[in-house]
DRENDO-1510 file (C-alpha; in Angstrom, 1 decimal, always signed):
<recs>
REC; n; res; u; v; w
REC; 1; MET; +11.4; +22.7; +24.4 .
REC; 2; THR; +12.4; +19.6; +25.1 .
REC; 3; GLN; +8.7; +18.2; +26.6 .
REC; 4; PHE; +7.6; +19.5; +22.9 .
REC; 5; ALA; +10.5; +17.5; +20.7 .
REC; 6; ARG; +9.1; +14.2; +23.4 .
REC; 7; ASP; +5.1; +14.8; +22.7 .
REC; 8; ILE; +5.3; +15.8; +18.5 .
REC; 9; GLY; +7.5; +12.4; +18.3 .
REC; 10; GLN; +5.0; +10.3; +20.0 .
REC; 11; ALA; +2.1; +12.2; +18.2 .
REC; 12; PRO; +0.3; +8.7; +15.9 .
REC; 13; SER; -1.0; +10.3; +13.3 .
REC; 14; MET; -0.5; +13.5; +11.2 .
REC; 15; GLN; -3.7; +14.9; +12.3 .
REC; 16; SER; -2.7; +14.9; +16.1 .
REC; 17; ILE; +0.8; +16.5; +15.3 .
REC; 18; GLY; -0.8; +19.3; +13.5 .
REC; 19; ASP; -3.1; +19.6; +16.6 .
REC; 20; TYR; -0.5; +19.7; +19.1 .
REC; 21; VAL; +1.9; +22.1; +16.9 .
REC; 22; LEU; -1.1; +24.4; +16.6 .
REC; 23; ALA; -1.6; +24.4; +19.9 .
REC; 24; ALA; +1.8; +25.0; +21.1 .
REC; 25; PHE; +2.2; +27.9; +18.8 .
REC; 26; LEU; -0.9; +29.4; +20.3 .
REC; 27; GLU; +0.4; +29.0; +23.7 .
REC; 28; GLN; +3.7; +31.0; +23.1 .
REC; 29; SER; +1.9; +33.8; +20.9 .
REC; 30; GLY; -0.8; +34.1; +23.5 .
REC; 31; SER; -3.2; +33.8; +20.8 .
REC; 32; SER; -6.8; +32.2; +20.9 .
REC; 33; GLU; -7.1; +31.7; +16.6 .
REC; 34; GLY; -4.9; +29.7; +14.7 .
REC; 35; MET; -4.7; +27.8; +11.2 .
REC; 36; PHE; -2.5; +24.6; +10.3 .
REC; 37; TYR; -1.4; +24.1; +6.5 .
REC; 38; LEU; -0.1; +21.2; +5.5 .
REC; 39; LEU; +2.1; +20.4; +2.2 .
REC; 40; GLU; -0.5; +17.6; +0.4 .
REC; 41; PRO; +1.5; +14.6; -0.3 .
REC; 42; GLY; +1.9; +14.3; -4.0 .
REC; 43; ARG; +0.4; +17.6; -4.8 .
REC; 44; ASP; +1.4; +21.3; -5.0 .
REC; 45; HIS; -0.4; +22.6; -2.8 .
REC; 46; PHE; -1.1; +23.1; +1.1 .
REC; 47; CYS; -4.0; +22.3; +3.0 .
REC; 48; CYS; -5.7; +23.3; +6.0 .
REC; 49; LEU; -5.0; +20.6; +8.5 .
REC; 50; THR; -6.6; +22.1; +11.5 .
REC; 51; ALA; -7.5; +25.3; +13.1 .
REC; 52; VAL; -8.9; +27.1; +16.3 .
REC; 53; GLY; -11.3; +29.8; +17.2 .
REC; 54; ILE; -12.5; +30.1; +13.9 .
REC; 55; SER; -14.9; +28.2; +11.6 .
REC; 56; LYS; -14.6; +26.8; +8.1 .
REC; 57; ALA; -16.1; +29.9; +6.9 .
REC; 58; GLU; -14.0; +32.6; +8.3 .
REC; 59; ARG; -10.8; +30.9; +7.0 .
REC; 60; VAL; -7.8; +32.0; +4.9 .
REC; 61; SER; -8.4; +29.2; +2.2 .
REC; 62; PRO; -8.8; +26.0; +2.6 .
REC; 63; VAL; -5.6; +25.2; +0.4 .
REC; 64; LEU; -3.1; +27.3; -0.5 .
REC; 65; PRO; -1.3; +26.4; -3.8 .
REC; 66; GLN; +2.5; +26.7; -3.5 .
REC; 67; THR; +2.6; +29.0; -6.1 .
REC; 68; HIS; +1.1; +31.5; -3.9 .
REC; 69; PRO; +2.2; +35.2; -3.5 .
REC; 70; PHE; +2.2; +34.6; +0.5 .
REC; 71; VAL; +3.6; +31.1; +0.7 .
REC; 72; CYS; +6.2; +31.8; -2.0 .
REC; 73; LYS; +7.4; +35.2; +0.4 .
REC; 74; LEU; +6.6; +32.8; +3.7 .
REC; 75; ALA; +9.2; +29.9; +2.1 .
REC; 76; GLN; +11.8; +32.6; +2.0 .
REC; 77; HIS; +11.2; +33.8; +5.6 .
REC; 78; GLN; +11.9; +32.7; +9.3 .
REC; 79; VAL; +8.8; +34.4; +11.0 .
REC; 80; ILE; +6.8; +37.0; +9.7 .
REC; 81; VAL; +5.3; +39.5; +11.8 .
REC; 82; GLU; +2.7; +41.8; +10.6 .
REC; 83; GLN; +3.4; +45.2; +12.6 .
REC; 84; SER; +3.2; +48.6; +10.7 .
REC; 85; ILE; +4.2; +50.3; +7.3 .
REC; 86; GLU; +6.7; +52.2; +9.1 .
REC; 87; ASP; +8.9; +48.6; +10.3 .
REC; 88; ASP; +10.4; +48.4; +6.8 .
REC; 89; ARG; +12.4; +44.4; +8.2 .
REC; 90; LEU; +9.1; +43.5; +7.9 .
REC; 91; SER; +7.5; +44.7; +4.9 .
REC; 92; PRO; +7.5; +41.6; +2.6 .
REC; 93; PHE; +4.3; +40.4; +4.7 .
REC; 94; TYR; +2.6; +44.1; +4.8 .
REC; 95; ASP; +2.9; +44.3; +1.2 .
REC; 96; ILE; +1.7; +41.0; +0.6 .
REC; 97; GLN; -1.7; +41.7; +3.3 .
REC; 98; CYS; -2.0; +44.9; +1.1 .
REC; 99; SER; -2.6; +42.9; -2.2 .
REC; 100; MET; -4.6; +40.3; -0.8 .
REC; 101; PRO; -7.1; +41.4; +1.6 .
REC; 102; ASP; -8.4; +38.4; +2.8 .
REC; 103; LEU; -4.6; +37.5; +4.9 .
REC; 104; SER; -5.3; +40.7; +6.5 .
REC; 105; PRO; -6.1; +39.6; +10.0 .
REC; 106; TRP; -3.3; +37.4; +10.1 .
REC; 107; LYS; -0.2; +38.8; +12.5 .
REC; 108; LEU; +1.8; +36.0; +12.7 .
REC; 109; ALA; +3.0; +33.5; +10.2 .
REC; 110; VAL; +5.4; +30.4; +11.0 .
REC; 111; PRO; +7.0; +28.7; +8.1 .
REC; 112; LEU; +8.0; +24.4; +9.3 .
REC; 113; VAL; +11.0; +24.2; +7.2 .
REC; 114; ASN; +12.8; +21.3; +6.4 .
REC; 115; ARG; +16.1; +20.2; +4.1 .
REC; 116; GLY; +15.2; +23.1; +2.2 .
REC; 117; ARG; +11.6; +22.7; +1.8 .
REC; 118; MET; +8.3; +24.2; +3.6 .
REC; 119; VAL; +6.5; +21.1; +4.4 .
REC; 120; ALA; +3.6; +23.4; +6.6 .
REC; 121; PHE; +2.7; +26.6; +8.3 .
REC; 122; VAL; +1.2; +28.4; +10.8 .
REC; 123; LEU; -1.2; +31.2; +10.5 .
REC; 124; LEU; -2.1; +33.1; +14.3 .
REC; 125; GLN; -3.8; +36.2; +15.2 .
REC; 126; TRP; -1.3; +37.7; +17.4 .
REC; 127; MET; -3.5; +38.6; +20.4 .
REC; 128; SER; -0.3; +41.0; +22.3 .
REC; 129; GLU; -0.3; +44.7; +22.0 .
REC; 130; SER; +3.3; +44.4; +22.2 .
REC; 131; PRO; +5.4; +43.3; +19.5 .
REC; 132; VAL; +7.9; +42.8; +21.2 .
REC; 133; HIS; +6.4; +39.7; +23.3 .
REC; 134; ILE; +6.6; +37.7; +19.6 .
REC; 135; HIS; +10.1; +38.7; +19.2 .
REC; 136; ASP; +11.3; +37.4; +22.9 .
REC; 137; ARG; +10.2; +34.2; +21.8 .
REC; 138; GLN; +11.1; +34.1; +18.2 .
REC; 139; ASP; +14.0; +32.2; +18.6 .
REC; 140; LEU; +12.2; +29.5; +21.1 .
REC; 141; MET; +9.4; +29.4; +18.0 .
REC; 142; LEU; +11.6; +28.8; +15.4 .
REC; 143; ALA; +13.3; +25.6; +17.2 .
REC; 144; MET; +9.7; +24.7; +17.7 .
REC; 145; ALA; +8.9; +24.9; +14.1 .
REC; 146; GLN; +12.6; +23.1; +13.1 .
REC; 147; CYS; +11.6; +20.2; +15.2 .
REC; 148; ALA; +7.9; +20.3; +14.3 .
REC; 149; ALA; +9.0; +20.3; +10.7 .
REC; 150; ASN; +11.3; +17.4; +11.1 .
REC; 151; THR; +8.5; +15.4; +12.5 .
REC; 152; VAL; +6.1; +16.2; +9.7 .
REC; 153; ASP; +8.6; +15.6; +6.8 .
REC; 154; SER; +9.5; +12.4; +8.5 .
REC; 155; LEU; +5.7; +11.3; +8.6 .
REC; 156; LEU; +5.4; +13.0; +4.8 .
REC; 157; ALA; +8.3; +10.6; +3.6 .
REC; 158; HIS; +6.9; +7.6; +5.4 .
REC; 159; GLU; +3.3; +7.9; +3.2 .
REC; 160; ASP; +5.1; +8.4; +0.1 .
REC; 161; LEU; +7.0; +5.2; +0.8 .
REC; 162; ARG; +4.0; +3.6; +1.9 .
REC; 163; GLN; +2.2; +5.3; -1.6 .
REC; 164; SER; +5.3; +3.5; -3.7 .
REC; 165; GLN; +4.6; +0.2; -2.0 .
REC; 166; VAL; +1.1; +0.1; -2.9 .
REC; 167; LEU; +1.7; +0.9; -6.2 .
REC; 168; MET; +4.4; -1.3; -7.0 .
REC; 169; ARG; +2.0; -4.3; -5.2 .
REC; 170; ARG; -0.5; -3.8; -7.6 .
REC; 171; THR; +1.8; -3.4; -10.4 .
REC; 172; ASP; +2.9; -7.0; -9.8 .
REC; 173; ARG; -0.8; -8.2; -9.3 .
REC; 174; LEU; -1.7; -6.6; -12.6 .
REC; 175; ARG; +1.8; -8.5; -13.6 .
REC; 176; SER; -0.2; -12.1; -12.9 .
REC; 177; LEU; -3.6; -11.0; -14.5 .
REC; 178; GLU; -2.5; -12.4; -18.2 .
REC; 179; THR; -2.0; -15.5; -16.7 .
REC; 180; ILE; -5.2; -15.8; -14.7 .
REC; 181; SER; -7.4; -14.7; -17.3 .
REC; 182; ALA; -5.8; -17.5; -19.6 .
REC; 183; GLY; -7.2; -20.2; -16.6 .
REC; 184; PHE; -10.5; -18.1; -16.5 .
REC; 185; ALA; -10.9; -18.4; -20.2 .
REC; 186; HIS; -10.3; -22.4; -20.0 .
REC; 187; GLU; -12.4; -22.7; -17.0 .
REC; 188; ILE; -15.6; -20.8; -18.1 .
REC; 189; ARG; -15.5; -23.0; -21.4 .
REC; 190; ASN; -17.0; -26.1; -19.9 .
REC; 191; PRO; -20.1; -24.1; -17.8 .
REC; 192; LEU; -20.7; -22.0; -20.9 .
REC; 193; THR; -21.0; -25.8; -23.4 .
REC; 194; SER; -23.6; -27.0; -20.7 .
REC; 195; ILE; -25.6; -23.7; -20.9 .
REC; 196; LYS; -25.4; -23.3; -24.6 .
REC; 197; THR; -26.6; -27.3; -25.1 .
REC; 198; PHE; -29.3; -26.5; -22.6 .
REC; 199; ILE; -30.8; -23.5; -24.5 .
REC; 200; GLN; -30.3; -25.4; -28.1 .
REC; 201; LEU; -32.2; -28.8; -26.4 .
REC; 202; ALA; -34.8; -26.5; -23.9 .
REC; 203; PRO; -37.2; -26.0; -26.9 .
REC; 204; GLU; -37.4; -29.7; -28.1 .
REC; 205; ARG; -37.4; -31.1; -24.9 .
REC; 206; VAL; -39.8; -28.3; -22.8 .
REC; 207; ASP; -42.6; -31.3; -21.8 .
REC; 208; ASP; -39.9; -33.5; -20.5 .
REC; 209; ILE; -39.8; -32.4; -16.9 .
REC; 210; GLU; -36.9; -34.4; -15.3 .
REC; 211; PHE; -34.8; -33.5; -18.3 .
REC; 212; ILE; -35.9; -30.0; -17.6 .
REC; 213; LYS; -35.2; -30.2; -13.8 .
REC; 214; GLY; -32.0; -31.8; -13.9 .
REC; 215; PHE; -30.6; -29.7; -16.5 .
REC; 216; SER; -31.7; -26.7; -15.0 .
REC; 217; GLN; -29.6; -27.2; -11.7 .
REC; 218; ILE; -26.6; -28.4; -13.6 .
REC; 219; VAL; -26.5; -25.0; -15.4 .
REC; 220; LEU; -27.5; -22.5; -12.1 .
REC; 221; ASP; -24.5; -24.5; -10.3 .
REC; 222; ASP; -22.4; -23.6; -13.6 .
REC; 223; VAL; -23.7; -20.0; -13.8 .
REC; 224; TYR; -22.7; -19.4; -9.6 .
REC; 225; ARG; -19.9; -21.0; -10.7 .
REC; 226; ILE; -18.9; -18.2; -13.5 .
REC; 227; GLU; -19.6; -15.9; -10.7 .
REC; 228; ARG; -16.8; -16.9; -8.6 .
REC; 229; LEU; -14.5; -17.0; -11.0 .
REC; 230; ILE; -15.4; -13.2; -11.8 .
REC; 231; GLN; -15.5; -12.1; -8.7 .
REC; 232; GLU; -12.0; -13.9; -7.7 .
REC; 233; ILE; -10.8; -12.3; -10.8 .
REC; 234; LEU; -11.5; -8.8; -9.7 .
REC; 235; ASP; -10.8; -9.1; -6.4 .
REC; 236; TYR; -7.3; -9.9; -7.2 .
REC; 237; ALA; -6.9; -7.1; -9.9 .
REC; 238; ARG; -8.2; -4.5; -7.4 .
REC; 239; TYR; -6.3; -3.4; -4.6 .
REC; 240; MET; -7.9; -3.2; -1.2 .
REC; 241; ASP; -6.4; -2.1; +2.6 .
REC; 242; PRO; -5.1; -5.5; +4.2 .
REC; 243; GLU; -7.8; -7.3; +6.2 .
REC; 244; LEU; -7.0; -10.6; +8.0 .
REC; 245; THR; -9.4; -13.3; +8.2 .
REC; 246; GLU; -9.2; -16.5; +9.6 .
REC; 247; GLU; -8.7; -18.9; +6.5 .
REC; 248; ASP; -7.4; -22.4; +5.1 .
REC; 249; LEU; -4.3; -21.6; +3.7 .
REC; 250; ASN; -4.7; -25.4; +1.3 .
REC; 251; THR; -8.0; -23.4; -0.7 .
REC; 252; VAL; -6.0; -20.3; -0.9 .
REC; 253; VAL; -2.7; -22.1; -2.3 .
REC; 254; SER; -5.4; -24.8; -4.6 .
REC; 255; SER; -7.3; -21.6; -5.5 .
REC; 256; CYS; -3.9; -19.9; -6.8 .
REC; 257; LEU; -3.5; -23.6; -8.5 .
REC; 258; TYR; -6.3; -23.7; -10.3 .
REC; 259; PHE; -5.4; -20.8; -12.4 .
REC; 260; ILE; -1.6; -21.5; -13.2 .
REC; 261; ASP; -3.1; -25.2; -14.2 .
REC; 262; VAL; -3.7; -24.0; -18.5 .
REC; 263; LYS; +0.1; -22.1; -18.5 .
REC; 264; ALA; +1.6; -25.1; -17.0 .
REC; 265; ARG; +0.0; -28.0; -19.0 .
REC; 266; SER; +1.0; -25.8; -22.3 .
REC; 267; ARG; +4.6; -25.8; -21.5 .
REC; 268; GLY; +4.5; -29.9; -20.2 .
REC; 269; ILE; +4.8; -28.8; -16.6 .
REC; 270; LYS; +3.4; -31.4; -14.3 .
REC; 271; ILE; +1.8; -29.9; -10.9 .
REC; 272; GLU; +2.3; -32.3; -8.1 .
REC; 273; LYS; +0.3; -31.7; -5.1 .
REC; 274; GLU; +0.6; -32.4; -1.3 .
REC; 275; LEU; -2.1; -31.0; +1.0 .
REC; 276; ALA; -1.6; -31.8; +4.2 .
REC; 277; ALA; -5.5; -32.8; +5.8 .
REC; 278; GLY; -6.4; -30.9; +8.8 .
REC; 279; LEU; -4.1; -27.9; +8.6 .
REC; 280; PRO; -4.7; -25.2; +11.6 .
REC; 281; HIS; -6.1; -22.2; +10.1 .
REC; 282; VAL; -4.3; -18.9; +9.6 .
REC; 283; MET; -5.0; -15.3; +9.8 .
REC; 284; LEU; -4.1; -13.6; +6.5 .
REC; 285; ASP; -5.4; -11.3; +4.1 .
REC; 286; ARG; -6.3; -13.8; +1.4 .
REC; 287; GLN; -6.1; -11.3; -2.1 .
REC; 288; GLN; -2.2; -10.8; -0.8 .
REC; 289; MET; -1.2; -14.2; +0.0 .
REC; 290; LYS; -2.8; -15.1; -3.4 .
REC; 291; GLN; -0.4; -12.4; -4.8 .
REC; 292; VAL; +2.4; -14.0; -2.9 .
REC; 293; PHE; +1.7; -17.6; -4.1 .
REC; 294; LEU; +1.0; -16.6; -8.0 .
REC; 295; ASN; +4.3; -15.1; -7.8 .
REC; 296; LEU; +6.1; -18.1; -6.9 .
REC; 297; PHE; +4.7; -20.2; -9.0 .
REC; 298; LEU; +4.9; -18.1; -12.0 .
REC; 299; ASN; +8.5; -17.7; -11.0 .
REC; 300; ALA; +8.8; -21.4; -10.8 .
REC; 301; MET; +7.7; -21.8; -14.1 .
REC; 302; ASP; +9.9; -19.6; -16.0 .
REC; 303; ALA; +12.6; -21.0; -14.3 .
REC; 304; ILE; +11.5; -24.5; -15.4 .
REC; 305; GLY; +11.0; -23.3; -18.9 .
REC; 306; GLU; +9.8; -24.3; -22.3 .
REC; 307; ASP; +11.3; -27.7; -22.1 .
REC; 308; GLY; +8.8; -29.7; -19.4 .
REC; 309; GLY; +9.3; -30.1; -15.2 .
REC; 310; THR; +7.7; -30.3; -12.0 .
REC; 311; LEU; +6.0; -28.1; -10.0 .
REC; 312; ARG; +5.4; -29.7; -6.6 .
REC; 313; ILE; +3.5; -27.9; -4.0 .
REC; 314; THR; +3.6; -29.5; -0.4 .
REC; 315; THR; +1.7; -27.9; +3.1 .
REC; 316; ARG; +2.3; -29.3; +6.1 .
REC; 317; MET; +2.4; -28.3; +9.8 .
REC; 318; THR; +5.8; -27.5; +11.9 .
REC; 319; MET; +6.1; -26.7; +15.2 .
REC; 320; LYS; +8.8; -24.4; +16.9 .
REC; 321; PRO; +10.0; -25.1; +20.3 .
REC; 322; GLN; +8.4; -23.6; +23.2 .
REC; 323; GLU; +5.8; -21.5; +20.5 .
REC; 324; ARG; +2.6; -22.7; +18.6 .
REC; 325; SER; +1.9; -24.3; +16.1 .
REC; 326; TRP; +3.2; -23.0; +12.6 .
REC; 327; VAL; +2.0; -23.8; +8.7 .
REC; 328; GLN; +4.4; -24.0; +5.9 .
REC; 329; VAL; +4.2; -24.2; +2.2 .
REC; 330; GLU; +6.8; -25.5; +0.5 .
REC; 331; ILE; +7.2; -24.5; -3.2 .
REC; 332; GLU; +9.7; -26.8; -5.0 .
REC; 333; ASP; +10.4; -26.5; -8.9 .
REC; 334; THR; +12.8; -28.3; -10.9 .
REC; 335; GLY; +13.9; -25.1; -13.1 .
REC; 336; HIS; +17.6; -24.3; -13.8 .
REC; 337; GLY; +18.2; -23.1; -10.1 .
REC; 338; ILE; +20.0; -19.9; -8.7 .
REC; 339; SER; +23.5; -19.2; -8.3 .
REC; 340; SER; +24.7; -18.8; -4.6 .
REC; 341; ALA; +25.6; -15.2; -5.6 .
REC; 342; ASN; +22.7; -14.2; -6.8 .
REC; 343; LEU; +20.9; -16.5; -3.5 .
REC; 344; ASP; +21.8; -13.2; -1.1 .
REC; 345; HIS; +19.9; -10.8; -3.1 .
REC; 346; ILE; +16.7; -12.2; -4.6 .
REC; 347; PHE; +14.3; -10.4; -2.0 .
REC; 348; ASP; +16.1; -7.1; -3.0 .
REC; 349; PRO; +14.2; -4.6; -4.6 .
REC; 350; PHE; +14.4; -4.6; -8.3 .
REC; 351; PHE; +17.0; -7.1; -8.2 .
REC; 352; THR; +16.3; -9.8; -11.2 .
REC; 353; THR; +17.8; -12.9; -13.2 .
REC; 354; LYS; +14.9; -12.3; -16.0 .
REC; 355; HIS; +17.0; -10.3; -18.5 .
REC; 356; GLU; +15.2; -11.7; -21.7 .
REC; 357; SER; +12.4; -9.9; -23.4 .
REC; 358; GLY; +8.5; -10.3; -23.2 .
REC; 359; GLU; +6.3; -12.5; -21.2 .
REC; 360; HIS; +9.9; -13.8; -19.3 .
REC; 361; GLU; +11.1; -10.1; -18.2 .
REC; 362; GLY; +11.2; -9.6; -14.7 .
REC; 363; THR; +10.9; -6.2; -13.0 .
REC; 364; GLY; +12.6; -7.2; -9.8 .
REC; 365; LEU; +9.6; -6.6; -7.6 .
REC; 366; GLY; +8.0; -9.9; -7.2 .
REC; 367; LEU; +9.9; -11.1; -4.3 .
REC; 368; SER; +10.7; -7.9; -2.8 .
REC; 369; ILE; +6.9; -7.8; -2.4 .
REC; 370; ALA; +6.2; -11.3; -1.3 .
REC; 371; HIS; +8.8; -11.1; +1.3 .
REC; 372; GLN; +7.5; -7.8; +2.8 .
REC; 373; ILE; +3.8; -9.6; +3.0 .
REC; 374; ILE; +4.7; -12.1; +4.6 .
REC; 375; GLN; +6.5; -10.4; +7.3 .
REC; 376; GLU; +3.4; -8.8; +7.8 .
REC; 377; HIS; +1.5; -11.5; +8.2 .
REC; 378; ARG; +4.4; -12.4; +11.0 .
REC; 379; GLY; +5.4; -15.3; +8.8 .
REC; 380; HIS; +8.8; -15.5; +7.6 .
REC; 381; ILE; +10.1; -17.4; +4.1 .
REC; 382; GLN; +13.2; -19.2; +3.1 .
REC; 383; VAL; +14.9; -20.3; +0.2 .
REC; 384; ARG; +17.4; -22.9; -1.0 .
REC; 385; SER; +18.9; -23.6; -4.5 .
REC; 386; THR; +21.1; -26.0; -6.8 .
REC; 387; GLU; +22.1; -25.0; -10.1 .
REC; 388; GLY; +20.4; -26.8; -12.3 .
REC; 389; VAL; +18.7; -29.2; -10.1 .
REC; 390; GLY; +15.6; -26.4; -8.7 .
REC; 391; THR; +14.9; -24.2; -6.5 .
REC; 392; VAL; +12.5; -24.6; -2.9 .
REC; 393; PHE; +10.9; -21.6; -1.3 .
REC; 394; LEU; +9.2; -22.2; +2.0 .
REC; 395; ILE; +7.0; -20.0; +3.5 .
REC; 396; ASN; +5.8; -20.1; +7.3 .
REC; 397; LEU; +3.1; -18.6; +8.7 .
REC; 398; PRO; +2.0; -18.8; +12.4 .
REC; 399; SER; -1.8; -20.7; +13.2 .
REC; 400; PHE; -4.6; -19.3; +14.4 .
REC; 401; SER; -5.1; -21.7; +16.7 .
</recs>
């Protein structure tokens, strides 16, 4: 039992847990055929995760809903053994088999229950001629089932958390699309103007080879520019699995500033940037880091408000003793600042100082998500602020070189 608990705790995935649990129960029951059913995360049914000794065509069913009579009965019992109609203690399982012939070949069912919820179960074809063999090992199998249930439930909870984090990140990304769209509308206007002008003038100057050739190249460059803008928006809006690539951080920062420029100018906010030349590259997920920068830039503009101010972005290389170089992005605003009481909580999920309605209403997720993303990039984020003066965020990421 100790070895079973140790091995299942080291299993790297749900599939490997299912394979290991089924193999262990097959060994204890003396069976050569079995199936392991798992409660699908976020669903209301059990799915056959793995099977031994039978083909897919021979399985009871690849999916059993939680409302299935057999599943409901199993969730109420510890271990169910099919013996005979004379054994009143086990008649519930016999009754189920009588009403559901597709379950009749299965002699042993073991539920994996944790905190009152059945998270998985094992079906086995019992090979022993004597039922005593099963009863002798029932306590051991119950202990194994409880241990396996704890592990499965923990992994399911971890998966639920991961899915929630994905949803929160996507929600935060979509909040920024309004600003990106405004920047896109502004930036696309100039290339569309040149394309429109060319179309209007081309019929009159079709014989002017120099005009056609020169303007055609301008129009082509503008079309490529529009395509890049569209792709930027599509990539940002669509959540993708993290993909680390070698990137120039200055390029990523500039791309984000590009989209907030219109909103900043409409509020009288001056953007100052000092991007250090020759910065070492960093390994990062481009879209995730754009989410971080956009969130911080938009927060800074909200802090500055409608009366104008300055948003200053600086990049530099820093060194740590006995370590390789790091790249630092400093984001400074001349906004209202953050109180010392709030400063310790700004990275807490759902903590927000924005309680106004409309576009300034905060969800309290943005900074928490930014903090998590930066940690996943093996970096760290710092903040200092003075009320009435402004706030400074420092993002530190390890360099690739």
